C-alpha positions as CSV (number, residue, x, y, z in Angstrom):
1,M,-64.7,-49.8,9.5
2,T,-61.8,-48.0,7.9
3,G,-63.8,-45.9,5.5
4,G,-65.2,-42.4,5.9
5,A,-65.2,-39.0,4.3
6,R,-62.1,-38.3,2.3
7,E,-60.7,-35.0,1.1
8,E,-61.1,-33.7,-2.4
9,G,-59.3,-35.8,-5.0
10,A,-60.3,-39.2,-3.6
11,Y,-57.8,-42.0,-3.8
12,V,-60.1,-44.9,-2.9
13,R,-63.3,-46.0,-4.5
14,E,-65.6,-46.2,-1.6
15,P,-67.7,-49.4,-1.5
16,R,-71.4,-49.3,-1.5
17,Q,-72.2,-52.9,-0.6
18,E,-71.4,-54.7,2.7
19,R,-69.3,-57.4,0.9
20,S,-67.2,-54.8,-0.8
21,R,-66.7,-53.0,2.5
22,R,-65.5,-56.3,4.1
23,T,-63.0,-56.7,1.2
24,L,-61.7,-53.2,1.6
25,D,-61.3,-53.8,5.4
26,A,-59.4,-57.0,4.7
27,I,-57.0,-55.3,2.3
28,V,-56.4,-52.4,4.7
29,R,-55.8,-54.8,7.7
30,A,-53.4,-56.9,5.5
31,A,-51.4,-53.8,4.6
32,R,-51.2,-52.7,8.2
33,D,-50.1,-56.1,9.3
34,L,-47.4,-56.2,6.6
35,L,-46.1,-52.8,7.5
36,E,-45.2,-54.4,10.9
37,E,-42.8,-56.7,8.9
38,H,-41.7,-54.8,5.9
39,A,-41.0,-51.2,4.7
40,F,-43.7,-49.9,2.5
41,D,-41.5,-49.8,-0.6
42,D,-41.0,-53.5,-0.2
43,L,-44.7,-54.3,-0.2
44,T,-46.3,-55.5,-3.4
45,V,-49.9,-55.7,-4.4
46,D,-49.5,-59.5,-4.7
47,R,-48.3,-59.8,-1.1
48,I,-51.1,-57.5,0.2
49,V,-53.9,-59.4,-1.5
50,E,-52.4,-62.8,-0.6
51,R,-52.5,-61.7,3.1
52,A,-56.0,-60.3,2.7
53,G,-57.3,-63.5,1.0
54,S,-58.4,-61.3,-1.9
55,S,-57.3,-60.7,-5.5
56,K,-55.5,-58.1,-7.5
57,G,-58.7,-57.4,-9.3
58,S,-60.4,-56.6,-6.0
59,F,-57.4,-54.4,-5.0
60,Y,-57.5,-52.3,-8.2
61,A,-61.3,-52.1,-8.0
62,R,-60.7,-50.0,-4.9
63,F,-57.2,-48.4,-5.3
64,P,-55.7,-47.0,-8.5
65,D,-52.2,-48.1,-7.2
66,K,-50.2,-49.0,-4.1
67,R,-49.5,-45.4,-3.2
68,S,-53.2,-44.7,-3.1
69,L,-53.5,-47.3,-0.4
70,L,-50.8,-45.5,1.6
71,R,-52.7,-42.3,1.2
72,F,-55.8,-44.0,2.5
73,L,-53.9,-45.4,5.5
74,A,-52.4,-42.0,6.2
75,E,-55.7,-40.2,6.0
76,D,-57.4,-42.7,8.2
77,E,-54.6,-42.7,10.8
78,F,-54.0,-38.9,10.8
79,G,-57.7,-38.3,11.3
80,R,-57.9,-40.7,14.2
81,I,-54.8,-39.2,15.8
82,L,-56.1,-35.7,15.3
83,D,-59.3,-36.6,17.2
84,E,-57.3,-38.2,20.0
85,W,-55.0,-35.2,20.4
86,S,-57.9,-32.8,20.4
87,R,-59.5,-34.6,23.3
88,F,-56.2,-35.0,25.1
89,L,-55.3,-31.3,24.8
90,A,-58.8,-30.0,25.6
91,P,-58.2,-27.0,28.0
92,E,-60.7,-28.3,30.6
93,R,-58.7,-31.5,31.0
94,W,-55.8,-29.5,32.5
95,S,-57.7,-26.9,34.5
96,D,-56.3,-28.1,37.8
97,A,-53.0,-29.8,36.6
98,S,-49.5,-28.6,37.3
99,L,-47.0,-28.0,34.6
100,E,-45.0,-31.0,35.7
101,T,-48.1,-33.2,35.4
102,F,-48.9,-31.9,32.0
103,A,-45.3,-32.3,30.7
104,S,-45.0,-35.9,32.0
105,T,-48.4,-36.9,30.7
106,L,-47.7,-35.3,27.3
107,V,-44.3,-37.1,26.9
108,E,-45.7,-40.4,28.1
109,R,-48.3,-40.1,25.4
110,L,-45.8,-39.4,22.7
111,V,-43.7,-42.4,23.7
112,R,-46.8,-44.6,23.7
113,I,-48.0,-43.4,20.3
114,Y,-44.6,-44.1,18.7
115,R,-44.4,-47.5,20.3
116,E,-47.9,-48.6,19.4
117,R,-48.0,-47.2,15.9
118,G,-44.3,-47.7,15.0
119,A,-44.6,-49.4,11.6
120,E,-47.3,-47.1,10.1
121,T,-45.7,-44.0,11.6
122,R,-42.3,-45.0,10.1
123,A,-43.9,-45.3,6.6
124,F,-45.7,-42.0,6.9
125,I,-42.7,-40.1,8.2
126,R,-40.5,-41.5,5.4
127,E,-43.1,-40.3,2.9
128,M,-43.5,-36.9,4.5
129,R,-39.7,-36.4,4.3
130,T,-38.6,-38.0,1.1
131,G,-41.7,-39.0,-0.9
132,E,-43.5,-37.2,-3.7
133,D,-47.0,-37.4,-2.1
134,E,-48.1,-33.9,-1.4
135,A,-51.3,-35.1,0.2
136,I,-49.5,-37.1,2.9
137,R,-47.0,-34.3,3.6
138,E,-49.7,-31.7,4.0
139,R,-51.9,-33.9,6.2
140,G,-48.9,-34.7,8.4
141,A,-48.0,-31.0,8.6
142,R,-51.5,-30.0,9.6
143,L,-51.6,-32.6,12.3
144,N,-48.2,-31.4,13.7
145,R,-49.4,-27.7,13.6
146,H,-52.6,-28.6,15.4
147,V,-50.8,-30.4,18.2
148,H,-48.1,-27.7,18.4
149,D,-50.6,-24.8,18.6
150,R,-52.7,-26.6,21.3
151,V,-49.6,-27.2,23.5
152,V,-48.4,-23.6,23.1
153,A,-51.8,-22.3,24.0
154,L,-52.1,-24.5,27.1
155,A,-48.6,-23.5,28.3
156,E,-50.0,-19.9,28.8
157,R,-51.7,-21.1,32.0
158,W,-48.3,-22.0,33.5
159,R,-46.5,-18.9,32.4
160,E,-45.5,-18.0,36.0
161,D,-43.8,-21.5,36.3
162,I,-41.8,-21.1,33.2
163,D,-38.5,-19.2,33.5
164,H,-37.6,-19.2,29.9
165,P,-37.7,-15.6,28.5
166,E,-40.1,-16.7,25.7
167,P,-42.5,-19.2,27.2
168,R,-44.6,-19.8,24.0
169,L,-41.5,-20.3,21.9
170,A,-40.0,-22.7,24.5
171,A,-43.2,-24.7,24.8
172,G,-43.3,-25.2,21.0
173,L,-39.6,-25.9,20.4
174,G,-39.5,-28.1,23.5
175,L,-42.3,-30.2,22.1
176,V,-40.6,-30.5,18.7
177,A,-37.4,-31.6,20.5
178,V,-38.9,-34.3,22.8
179,A,-41.1,-35.6,20.0
180,A,-38.1,-36.0,17.7
181,A,-36.1,-37.7,20.5
182,A,-39.0,-40.1,21.3
183,R,-39.5,-40.9,17.6
184,S,-35.8,-41.5,16.9
185,A,-35.3,-43.6,20.1
186,I,-38.2,-45.9,19.4
187,L,-38.3,-46.1,15.6
188,Y,-34.5,-46.6,15.4
189,E,-34.6,-49.1,18.1
190,E,-37.2,-51.1,16.2
191,E,-35.0,-50.9,13.1
192,G,-32.0,-52.2,15.2
193,S,-29.9,-49.1,14.8
194,N,-30.2,-47.5,18.3
195,P,-27.4,-48.7,20.5
196,G,-28.5,-46.6,23.5
197,A,-32.0,-48.0,23.7
198,V,-33.8,-47.8,27.1
199,D,-37.1,-48.9,28.3
200,D,-40.1,-46.7,27.6
201,A,-40.6,-45.6,31.3
202,T,-37.0,-44.4,31.5
203,L,-37.3,-42.7,28.1
204,A,-40.4,-40.9,29.1
205,R,-39.0,-39.8,32.5
206,E,-35.8,-38.4,31.0
207,L,-37.5,-36.6,28.1
208,T,-39.9,-35.1,30.6
209,R,-36.8,-33.8,32.5
210,M,-35.4,-32.4,29.3
211,Y,-38.7,-30.6,28.5
212,L,-39.1,-29.1,31.9
213,L,-35.5,-28.0,32.1
214,Y,-35.7,-26.3,28.8
215,L,-38.8,-24.5,29.9
216,G,-36.9,-23.4,33.0
217,A,-39.0,-25.4,35.4
218,D,-37.5,-27.6,38.1
219,P,-38.3,-31.3,37.4
220,V,-39.8,-33.0,40.5
């Protein structure tokens, strides 16, 4: 089920009956499927409801407009990713891990997320950068801050292994750098505009080296 609690200023009319929930799920699944094939700006309500086997009336009974659907998708996706990152970056998970293990696992996760969620991620990133939707921008910024702050806090346990003069700064900026590189490599590759594309294992390995070298740690 794609529903759930929404922030103030709801942009979807939550269904109360099972049939209405199934219709909402069908519309959301159709939009996600279509985002694998088209940019969000190219999607139309007609195309979405045709894929969903629904109607425009059913769509507008749940969403005021197409952009409200994007907000719904973003809220649902950002909430899911936030929960996953919280579990991944829980301090007890890394109590016996080395800095190298943490860095490689972190980068591999970034690469996998961008690969598996490329189409939706592309739509949300475009909206965060150039769109007018403050709700999506703020939600994305909160997610980024959450991950950044957790990574920086975890890096404190490996302070003796980090030769950079400002370990917390390096942990945070290094994360920004490798995340941007992974995002660009994968999303541009999928758009056909990355002539230097490599396989995901190679990308993760080399970005891990970049991160560790910036921290001042010797990659294994």
